[in-house]
C-alpha positions in Angstrom: 26.7 145.9 63.2 23.1 145.5 62.3 21.2 146.2 59.2 17.5 146.9 58.6 15.7 144.8 56.1 12.3 145.5 54.6 10.0 142.5 54.1 6.9 143.0 52.0 3.9 141.1 53.4 0.2 141.4 52.8 -1.9 142.3 55.9 -3.3 138.8 56.6 0.2 137.3 56.4 1.6 140.0 58.6 -1.2 139.5 61.3 -0.7 135.7 61.2 3.1 136.1 61.7 2.6 138.7 64.5 0.0 136.5 66.4 2.5 133.5 66.3 5.3 135.7 67.4 3.2 137.0 70.3 2.3 133.4 71.3 5.9 132.6 71.4 6.8 135.7 73.5 8.7 137.4 70.6 8.4 140.6 68.7 7.6 140.1 65.0 11.3 141.0 64.1 12.6 138.5 66.6 10.3 135.9 65.3 11.3 136.5 61.7 15.0 136.4 62.6 14.4 133.2 64.4 12.5 131.6 61.5 15.3 132.5 59.2 18.0 131.0 61.5 15.9 127.9 61.9 15.7 127.5 58.1 19.5 128.0 57.8 20.3 125.4 60.4 17.8 122.9 59.0 19.4 123.1 55.6 23.0 122.8 56.9 22.0 119.8 59.0 20.8 117.9 55.9 23.7 119.0 53.6 26.3 116.3 52.9 29.8 117.7 53.1 32.2 115.8 50.9 32.8 112.2 49.8 33.4 110.9 53.4 30.0 112.3 54.5 28.4 110.8 51.6 29.8 107.4 52.2 28.7 107.5 55.8 25.2 108.5 54.8 24.9 105.5 52.4 26.4 103.2 55.0 23.8 104.4 57.5 21.1 103.8 54.9 22.4 100.2 54.3 22.1 99.5 58.1 18.6 101.0 58.4 17.0 99.6 55.2 16.4 95.8 54.9 15.9 93.8 51.7 17.0 94.7 48.3 16.2 97.4 45.9 14.5 96.0 42.8 16.4 96.4 39.5 15.0 98.7 36.8 13.6 95.8 34.8 11.4 94.8 37.8 10.2 98.4 38.1 9.2 98.4 34.5 7.3 95.2 34.9 5.3 96.6 37.8 4.5 99.7 35.7 3.4 97.6 32.7 1.3 95.4 34.8 -0.4 98.5 36.2 -1.0 99.9 32.8 -2.6 96.6 31.7 -5.1 96.6 34.7 -6.2 100.1 33.9 -7.2 103.0 36.0 -8.6 102.3 39.6 -11.1 105.0 39.0 -9.6 107.4 41.5 
């Protein structure tokens, strides 16, 4: 079963979307559906599902990252030293 959905766009946005869709060989509707699916799959790819997945994620971070994370006291010292030096004028 299919359902029609109305999307409110201003003219410039509609034209930009339409041109991109045409460049990809798609209708505007097909391009919008693809964009929506892409967003859904990107979100689910980054979601962590449960304790096991979370442990695996942190284990992969430990393998990838080298060195040690400074403790909070060290962060505060860096912040305070920066304050004492003043603004860089940027």
